[in-house]
C-alpha positions in Angstrom: -8.9 -9.5 4.7 -10.3 -6.1 5.7 -13.6 -6.4 7.5 -16.6 -5.2 5.3 -17.4 -2.3 7.7 -14.1 -0.6 7.0 -14.0 1.3 3.7 -11.8 4.3 3.4 -12.9 6.6 0.5 -10.4 8.1 -1.8 -11.7 11.6 -0.8 -10.0 11.1 2.6 -6.6 10.4 1.1 -4.2 12.9 -0.5 -1.9 11.7 -3.3 1.1 13.7 -4.4 3.9 12.9 -6.7 7.6 13.7 -6.7 10.8 12.8 -8.5 12.2 9.5 -7.4 15.7 9.2 -6.0 18.4 6.9 -7.1 19.7 5.9 -10.5 17.6 6.0 -13.6 19.2 8.3 -16.2 17.4 11.2 -17.7 14.0 9.7 -16.8 14.6 10.2 -13.1 15.2 13.9 -13.6 12.1 14.6 -15.7 9.2 12.4 -14.5 7.4 12.6 -11.1 7.1 8.8 -10.6 7.3 8.7 -6.8 3.9 8.5 -5.2 3.2 9.8 -1.7 -0.1 8.9 0.0 -1.3 10.9 3.1 -4.2 9.7 5.1 -5.4 11.4 8.3 -6.2 8.6 10.7 -7.3 10.9 13.6 -10.0 12.7 11.5 -11.2 9.8 9.4 -14.9 9.2 9.9 -14.8 5.9 8.1 -12.8 4.0 10.7 -14.5 2.5 13.8 -13.2 3.8 17.1 -11.8 0.4 18.3 -9.8 0.0 15.1 -8.6 3.6 15.3 -7.2 3.0 18.8 -5.4 -0.2 17.6 -4.0 1.6 14.6 -2.8 4.5 16.7 -1.0 2.2 19.1 0.5 0.1 16.4 1.5 2.9 14.1 2.8 5.5 16.5 6.2 5.7 14.8 4.6 6.2 11.4 2.3 9.0 12.3 3.2 12.7 12.0 2.1 15.5 14.4 -1.2 15.9 12.5 -2.1 12.2 12.9 -1.4 11.4 9.3 0.0 8.1 8.0 2.4 8.9 5.2 3.3 6.1 2.7 5.7 6.8 -0.1 6.7 4.4 -2.9 9.3 4.9 -5.6 9.9 1.2 -6.1 8.7 1.2 -9.7 9.6 3.4 -12.7 6.0 4.5 -13.4 3.6 6.6 -11.4 0.6 4.3 -11.6 2.4 1.2 -10.2 3.8 3.3 -7.3 0.3 4.7 -6.6 -1.1 1.1 -6.5 1.9 0.1 -4.2 0.9 2.8 -1.7 -2.7 1.6 -1.6 -1.6 -2.0 -1.1 0.7 -1.0 1.7 -2.1 1.0 3.4 -4.4 -2.0 3.0 -1.8 -4.3 4.6 -1.5 -1.9 7.6 -5.3 -1.9 8.0 -5.5 -5.7 7.7 -2.8 -6.1 10.4 -4.5 -3.7 12.7 -8.0 -5.1 12.1 -6.9 -8.5 13.4 -7.8 -8.7 17.1 -5.4 -10.9 19.0 -6.8 -13.7 21.0 -6.9 -13.2 24.7 -4.8 -15.7 26.6 -6.6 -18.0 29.0 -4.7 -19.2 32.1 -4.4 -22.9 32.4 -3.4 -25.0 35.3 -0.5 -27.5 35.0 -1.7 -31.1 34.9 -1.4 -33.4 37.8 1.2 -35.6 36.1 3.3 -32.6 35.2 3.2 -31.4 38.8 4.3 -34.8 40.0 7.2 -34.9 37.4 8.4 -31.5 38.7 8.3 -32.7 42.3 10.2 -35.9 41.4 12.8 -34.0 39.5 13.3 -31.6 42.5 13.6 -34.6 44.9 16.2 -36.2 42.7 18.2 -33.0 42.3 18.1 -32.4 46.1 19.3 -36.0 46.7 22.2 -35.6 44.2 23.3 -32.3 45.9 23.1 -33.8 49.4 25.4 -36.7 48.4 28.1 -34.1 47.5 28.4 -33.0 51.1 30.8 -34.3 53.7 30.3 -37.7 55.1 29.1 -37.9 58.7 31.1 -40.3 61.0 29.1 -42.1 63.7 31.5 -42.9 66.5 
């Protein structure tokens, strides 16, 4: 779920349409059903700075030189569903970046686990020492 303080208005996004690729007969040559969503992450005033930094680090490969996230969809045969698919994919990216990972707390091994490790090492050492040459006492 996107936190309530994050709301990206449609005015910050730019939607364009193009002809889809792939098979589809005459329809694919006539109708602009592919939706392309552009959203400038660097200049968006609606994103908190902490979230912007997380998004920038996670989405470096998806950003262009201007700091825009470009999401294209030509999955469906009609423009409306492809537009909705673009919005859903942007929402999924924002949800993933909004999740703050828990910081790891160091824990000490328990007393019994330390004893088990020591006992295992002692047995292993004993096993290895028995493989050596026998000493003759004359």
